[in-house]
N, C-alpha and C positions, 0 to 999 in steps of 0.2 A: 112247430108248436110255439105259441106266443104266451108270455106270462112271467110271473115272478114266483120264485120258490124261496121260502125261508128255511135255511139250513142251520142246524145246531152244530157248528164246526167243532170237531174234537181236537184235542191237542195233538201235535205231531204232523199235522197237515198244513200246507200253505194254502192261502186263499185260491191260488192258481190250481193246486191239486183238487180242491173241491169243485171248481168250475170244470176242470177236465173230466172228473168223474160224472158230473151232471150231464155234460155233453155226450159222454159215452152211453150212459144209461138211457137218456132221452133220444139219442140218435140225432142230436141237434148240433149244428156247427156254430151257429150264432148264439153265444152266451157270454156273459161277463158279470162280475161282481160289483157291488156299490161301495166298496171300501176295504182295503187290505187289513186283515188281522194277522198278527205275528203267528208263526207256526206253533208256539207254546200256548197262545191264547185260545180260549174256548168261547163260544157264544154265537149270536145271530149273525149270519152272513147271508145277505140277500143276493140271490142270483137271478139275473134277468135273462130271458131267452127270446129268440126270434125278434119280432118287431119291438118288444119291450126293452131290448138293449138300448134303444134310444133314450130311455128314461135314466140310464145310469149317470149321465152328466148332470142331471138335476138332483138325483138322490145322493150323489157323492158329497154334495155341499150341505146336506142336512147335519145338524148336531149329532154327535155320537155320545153314547153313554157306556161307561165301563165300571166294573168293580175290580179293584186291585188290592193285593196284599203287600204291605211293606214289611221288610225285615230290617230292623234298625241295626246300624253298626257294621254292616257288611256290604262290600261292593264286589261286583263281578265284571268280567270283561264284556259281557253282553247286556248288562243292566237288568238281567232277570235271573231266575233260579236255575236256568239251564247252563249258565256260564261258569267259567272258572273263577274262583274267588281271587280277587286281586288285592283286596285290602280288608283288614278287620280292625275295628276300633274297640278293643276290649274295654276301654275306659269310657266308651260312649254312654252318656247318661244325661237326660233332660227330663224335666217334669212334663207330664202329659199336658198340663194347662199351657205351657210354653209352646209346645208343638201345635196345639189347637189354635192358639193365638196367631201363629204364622200362616195358617192355611189361607186366610183372607188376602195375603200378599200375592197369591197366585191367581186371583180372580182377574178377569179382563184379558187384555192382550199381553202376551209374554213372548220373549224371544227364546227359541229352543233350537239347539244344534242337533240335527239328526244323528243317531248313533251309527257307528260303522256297520253294525248288524242291522241293516235296513235295506229296503228295496229302492232307495233313492239312487238315481243314475249319476255317475261321474265319468265323463269322457267315454260314454257308450257302455259302461259296465255298471252293474248294481254294486252298491257299497258292500253288501254281504259277500259277494264274489271276491272282491279285493281283500276283505278281512280274512276270508278262509285261506288266502295265500300269504297272510301275515303283513299285508300292505295297509297302512293307515294314511289317509289323505285328509287335507284340511277341508272342513265342511262349513258352509256359511249358515249362520243362525237364520231361522225362519220365524215369522210371527204366527202364533197360534192363539186361540182364544179359549180360556177356561170360563165357562158359564157358571158352573157350580162345582164345589168340592166339599164333601162332608164325610166325616168319619162314620162308619157303620158299627153298630153295637158298641158304642164307646164305653158303656158300663162294663164291658168285658176286658177293656184295655187296662194294662197296669197303670198305676198312678205315676210311675216313673218309667220312662222308656230307656231301656238299657240294651247293651249288646245282645242281639238275638230276639228281642221283643218283637212281636208282630201286631199289626193292626190293619184293618180293611178300610178302604175309602171308596166312595162312589164319586165319579167324576163325569160331568157332562161338558163336552168340549167340541171344538171345531175339528174338521178333517185335518189330517196331517200332524195331529198331536201324538207324541210318543209318551205313553203312560209310564213306561219303565224309566224314561229320562226324567219325567216329572217327579216320580217317586225318589 
């Protein structure tokens, strides 16, 4: 079977889990995805099968678009809500206008260090495998590109962003961008 399948990836599955399930259901050995989504992420995952797997190398380079929610004044060990809280800033407080003014600074090429909970390889092992064993290694920053970043439903955001406040962003970016790191 040759072709593309658009999968609405649920939370809790890795992109590899989705591909494995598609392979099993379709009885297809040759299948791959066009860009990794974090296990907690939901959204479109394009799976190529058969001869269409040749397209993955071209599709991986296309811009990606995400919607993300930021929780202000809280940090976790994974950079997302599934992680253990590592820091709280109860006194965190900035005007919404100041936050919105800073978004433009992230446009264009930026340097970003991959998080330890990522599929990046280090000496033959994925970083998340090392992190699960409590090992942290030095990671080199990579250049990624942010094409667009905008707040969603900004009228529903509080006028002052304080500890625990939430807001959603839409981000269009290059491959390899870690949205949780950006947030």
